[in-house]
C-alpha positions in Angstrom: 105.4 119.5 97.5 105.4 117.9 100.9 108.5 115.9 100.1 110.9 118.8 100.0 111.9 118.6 103.6 110.3 115.4 105.0 111.3 114.8 108.6 113.8 111.9 108.9 114.6 112.0 105.2 117.7 109.9 104.4 117.4 109.4 100.7 116.5 111.5 97.7 114.3 110.2 94.8 115.0 112.4 91.7 112.4 112.5 89.0 113.2 112.5 85.3 112.6 116.2 85.2 115.0 116.9 88.1 112.6 117.4 91.0 113.9 116.0 94.3 111.8 114.1 96.8 113.5 113.8 100.2 112.1 110.6 101.8 112.8 108.0 104.5 114.4 104.7 103.3 112.6 102.7 106.0 109.1 103.8 104.7 110.0 103.1 101.1 111.5 99.7 102.0 108.3 98.7 104.0 106.0 99.4 101.0 108.2 98.3 98.1 110.4 95.2 97.7 112.0 97.0 94.8 113.2 99.9 96.9 114.2 97.5 99.7 116.5 95.8 97.1 117.8 99.1 95.8 118.8 100.2 99.4 120.6 97.0 100.1 123.1 97.7 97.2 126.4 99.1 98.3 126.3 102.9 98.4 129.3 105.2 98.0 130.5 106.7 101.4 129.1 110.3 101.5 127.8 112.7 104.1 124.9 113.6 101.7 121.7 111.7 101.3 122.0 109.1 98.5 120.2 109.9 95.3 118.1 107.4 93.4 117.4 108.5 89.8 113.9 107.5 88.6 112.2 107.5 85.1 109.0 109.0 86.3 108.2 112.7 86.0 107.7 114.8 89.1 103.9 115.1 88.7 103.5 111.3 88.5 106.0 110.7 91.3 104.4 113.3 93.6 101.0 111.8 93.1 102.2 108.2 93.5 104.1 109.0 96.7 101.0 110.4 98.3 99.3 107.0 98.1 101.4 105.7 101.0 103.6 108.3 102.5 102.5 109.4 106.0 100.8 112.8 106.1 100.2 113.0 102.4 97.0 112.5 100.5 96.7 111.6 96.8 95.3 114.4 94.6 94.0 112.9 91.4 92.5 115.0 88.5 91.7 112.3 86.0 91.2 108.6 85.6 94.2 108.5 83.2 96.4 110.1 85.9 95.2 107.5 88.5 95.9 104.7 86.0 99.4 105.9 85.5 100.0 106.2 89.3 98.7 102.6 89.8 100.9 101.3 87.0 104.0 102.9 88.6 103.2 101.8 92.1 102.0 98.3 91.6 103.6 97.1 88.3 106.9 98.8 88.6 107.6 99.1 92.3 105.5 96.1 93.5 103.6 98.2 96.1 100.6 95.9 96.7 99.8 97.9 99.9 98.3 100.7 97.9 95.5 98.6 96.5 92.8 99.7 98.9 93.5 103.4 98.3 93.7 102.9 94.6 90.4 101.0 94.5 88.8 103.7 96.6 89.8 106.4 94.1 88.9 104.1 91.2 85.3 103.8 92.5 84.8 107.5 91.9 85.0 106.9 88.1 82.6 103.9 87.8 79.6 106.0 86.7 81.4 108.4 84.4 84.0 106.0 82.9 82.9 102.4 83.6 84.7 100.8 80.6 88.1 102.4 81.6 87.5 101.3 85.2 86.7 97.8 84.1 89.9 97.6 82.0 92.0 98.7 85.0 90.2 96.4 87.4 90.7 93.4 85.1 94.4 94.3 84.5 95.0 94.2 88.3 92.6 91.3 88.9 90.3 93.3 91.1 87.2 91.1 90.5 84.9 93.1 92.8 85.8 96.4 91.0 85.4 94.8 87.6 82.0 93.4 88.5 80.9 96.8 89.8 82.1 98.6 86.6 80.4 96.1 84.4 76.9 96.8 85.8 
């Protein structure tokens, strides 16, 4: 994955299955108030990059990071996968900035899975998307 040796990495996010994502704290802090708060907590003095253990598996984390990390593009196989990534980014990590990208990907499923798109759109209060899916 593109997060193995990210330039300027100064923190490691470790997935529940042990995959390590080497990232830049400043980027994570800009997009997520949750990460910003985590990084303000006192850290043990160490030469190594601090490690933040996460509950998400590597496939979800990899896909989610691609929504906002420079140089990475989300690869989404199913609407369920997209829904899980949106849940992690918006509900858990409060990353409102990913909404335009999430909506763009959600639009691709309006014809094939309008009810599921409608449910997601209502959940996140995306009225325009809910109206489009209801047609």
